[in-house]
C-alpha positions in Angstrom: -14.2 -16.6 3.8 -13.3 -19.1 6.4 -12.8 -22.7 5.5 -16.0 -23.6 7.5 -18.0 -20.9 5.7 -16.7 -22.1 2.5 -17.9 -25.6 3.0 -21.2 -24.3 4.5 -21.8 -22.4 1.3 -20.9 -25.5 -0.9 -23.3 -27.7 1.2 -26.3 -25.3 1.2 -26.1 -23.6 -2.2 -24.4 -26.5 -4.1 -22.0 -24.2 -5.8 -18.3 -23.5 -5.7 -17.1 -20.1 -6.7 -14.4 -20.0 -9.4 -12.0 -17.8 -7.2 -12.0 -18.2 -3.4 -10.0 -15.6 -1.3 -9.2 -16.5 2.3 -8.2 -13.2 4.1 -6.6 -12.6 7.3 -5.5 -9.2 8.7 -3.1 -7.7 11.2 -2.4 -4.2 12.5 1.2 -2.9 12.3 2.9 -0.7 14.9 3.2 2.0 12.3 0.4 4.6 11.5 0.1 3.7 7.9 1.1 0.8 5.5 1.8 1.7 1.8 -0.3 0.0 -0.7 2.5 -2.1 -2.1 3.2 -3.6 1.5 -0.6 -3.8 2.5 -1.3 -7.2 0.9 0.6 -10.6 0.4 -1.1 -13.0 -1.9 -0.3 -16.8 -1.9 -1.6 -19.2 -4.6 -3.0 -22.3 -2.8 -4.2 -23.9 -6.0 -7.6 -24.8 -7.5 -8.5 -21.2 -7.6 -7.9 -20.6 -3.9 -5.7 -17.7 -2.6 -4.6 -16.8 0.9 -4.5 -13.0 1.2 -2.7 -11.4 4.3 -3.6 -7.9 4.8 -1.7 -5.4 6.8 -3.1 -2.0 8.1 -1.5 0.8 10.2 -2.9 1.4 13.7 -4.5 4.6 12.5 -6.1 3.3 9.3 -9.6 2.0 9.2 -9.8 -1.3 7.4 -11.4 -1.0 4.0 -11.7 -4.5 2.5 -13.2 -3.2 -0.9 -10.2 -1.0 -1.4 -8.0 -3.9 -0.4 -9.8 -6.1 -3.1 -8.9 -3.6 -5.8 -5.2 -4.2 -4.8 -5.7 -8.0 -4.8 -7.2 -7.7 -8.3 -3.8 -6.8 -9.6 -2.1 -10.0 -8.1 -4.7 -12.6 -8.8 -4.8 -13.8 -12.4 -8.2 -14.2 -14.2 -10.1 -12.4 -11.4 -11.7 -9.0 -11.7 -13.1 -7.2 -8.7 -16.6 -6.3 -9.3 -18.3 -5.0 -6.0 -21.7 -6.4 -7.1 -20.3 -9.7 -7.8 -18.5 -10.4 -4.6 -20.0 -12.0 -1.5 -18.4 -11.7 2.0 -18.7 -14.6 4.4 -18.1 -13.6 8.1 -18.1 -15.7 11.2 -20.5 -14.5 14.0 -20.8 -16.3 17.2 -23.3 -15.7 20.0 -22.0 -15.8 23.5 -24.3 -17.5 25.9 -23.9 -17.1 29.7 -24.6 -20.6 31.2 -23.2 -20.2 34.7 -21.3 -23.4 34.2 -17.8 -21.8 33.9 -15.5 -22.3 36.9 -13.3 -19.4 35.7 -15.9 -16.6 35.7 -18.8 -15.7 37.9 -22.3 -15.7 36.3 -22.6 -12.0 36.4 -19.2 -11.6 34.7 -20.4 -14.0 32.0 -23.7 -12.1 31.4 -21.7 -8.8 31.3 -19.3 -10.2 28.8 -22.2 -11.7 26.7 -24.0 -8.2 26.7 -20.8 -6.4 25.7 -20.2 -8.8 22.7 -23.8 -8.4 21.6 -23.4 -4.6 21.7 -20.0 -4.5 20.0 -19.7 -2.9 16.4 -20.4 -5.3 13.6 -17.5 -6.7 11.7 -19.1 -5.7 8.3 -19.2 -2.1 9.5 -15.7 -2.2 10.9 -14.2 -3.5 7.6 -16.4 -1.2 5.4 -18.3 -4.0 3.7 -21.4 -3.2 1.8 -24.3 -4.6 4.0 -26.2 -6.2 1.1 -23.1 -8.4 0.1 -22.5 -9.8 3.6 -23.4 -13.3 4.8 -22.8 -14.1 8.5 -22.5 -17.7 9.8 -22.0 -18.8 13.3 -23.6 -20.3 16.3 -23.8 -20.2 20.1 -20.8 -20.3 22.3 -21.6 -21.5 25.8 -19.4 -20.0 28.6 
């Protein structure tokens, strides 16, 4: 959950989750990363945790499996797949023709490619009924 998504959820739903995990990921130059090296958890206080996730370049990221590992390192938190919400950022690229760095046809092509790219929820193996996407337009 990004900081913006967290504040958005607090504003619109009027609730604050007891445990909040802020996850970031990276891909290593090795084919596989062992489970013991896959995550690093940092306690930020007030029920907030920073989770750095590492995957090998051959591995397909599986966030539900990663959360099962996180469960062993976050006190007073149990991973229940039906009780977790995933907040993802999703921006819409809009070709405006106002860019001095890119021709309009390139902006349109880029916007088309972004629209047709794989969804982050699918890439990270997230259950579709547990995902909330938030974002807005990005003008080129």
